[in-house]
C-alpha positions as CSV (number, residue, x, y, z in Angstrom):
1,M,60.6,7.9,7.7
2,T,60.2,11.5,8.7
3,C,56.9,13.3,9.5
4,A,57.3,15.4,6.3
5,E,57.6,12.2,4.2
6,F,54.6,10.7,6.0
7,Q,52.5,13.8,5.5
8,R,53.2,13.8,1.8
9,V,51.6,10.4,1.4
10,L,48.8,11.1,3.9
11,P,46.0,11.4,1.4
12,Y,46.8,7.8,0.3
13,I,46.8,6.3,3.8
14,I,44.2,8.2,5.7
15,D,41.7,5.3,5.4
16,G,44.1,2.7,6.8
17,G,46.3,1.9,3.8
18,G,49.9,2.5,3.5
19,S,53.1,0.6,3.4
20,A,54.7,-1.2,6.4
21,E,57.1,1.8,6.8
22,E,54.2,4.2,6.8
23,Q,52.3,2.1,9.3
24,Q,55.4,1.8,11.5
25,H,55.9,5.6,11.5
26,L,52.2,6.1,12.4
27,A,52.6,3.6,15.3
28,T,55.6,5.4,16.7
29,C,54.9,9.1,16.0
30,Q,52.4,10.7,18.3
31,V,52.3,13.9,16.1
32,C,51.3,12.0,13.0
33,S,48.9,9.7,14.8
34,D,47.2,12.7,16.4
35,L,47.0,14.3,12.9
36,I,45.3,11.2,11.5
37,A,42.9,11.1,14.4
38,D,42.0,14.8,13.9
39,L,41.5,14.3,10.2
40,R,39.2,11.3,10.8
41,Y,37.2,13.3,13.4
42,I,36.8,16.2,10.9
43,A,35.7,13.9,8.2
44,E,33.1,12.2,10.4
45,A,31.8,15.6,11.7
46,A,31.5,16.9,8.2
47,K,29.1,14.1,7.4
48,L,26.7,15.5,10.0
49,L,26.5,18.9,8.5
50,V,23.0,19.7,7.3
51,P,22.8,20.7,3.6
52,M,22.2,24.4,3.1
53,E,19.1,25.5,1.3
54,D,19.6,27.7,-1.8
55,P,19.0,31.3,-1.1
56,S,15.9,32.9,-2.6
57,P,16.2,34.4,-6.1
58,K,15.9,37.9,-4.4
59,V,19.4,37.3,-2.9
60,W,21.0,36.6,-6.3
61,S,19.2,39.5,-7.8
62,G,20.4,41.8,-5.0
63,I,24.0,40.6,-5.6
64,Q,23.7,41.2,-9.3
65,E,22.4,44.7,-8.8
66,S,25.1,45.6,-6.3
67,L,27.8,44.3,-8.7
68,E,26.3,46.3,-11.6
69,R,26.1,49.5,-9.4
70,E,29.8,49.1,-8.5
71,G,30.7,48.6,-12.1
72,M,32.1,45.1,-11.5
73,V,29.8,43.5,-14.1
74,K,27.8,44.7,-17.0
75,P,24.1,45.1,-16.5
76,A,22.1,42.0,-17.3
77,R,20.2,42.1,-20.6
78,K,16.5,42.0,-20.0
79,H,14.6,39.3,-21.9
80,F,11.1,40.2,-23.1
């Protein structure tokens, strides 16, 4: 198995699955085993990210106004 073949099935084996051939490649290829380690590290680190808070309505209003001024969107209709 080549690295390219292994990397094509990577999404299916990232959590420890995979065929005997894929596991053998992983055990003998430093490049692919490093890649798996890096991806697992990234996935674990991503779990630690703090959820962002939604910006205030003023931010969205400002974006809308800028887009309208630049002619990228039609002005919003005012509801009375």
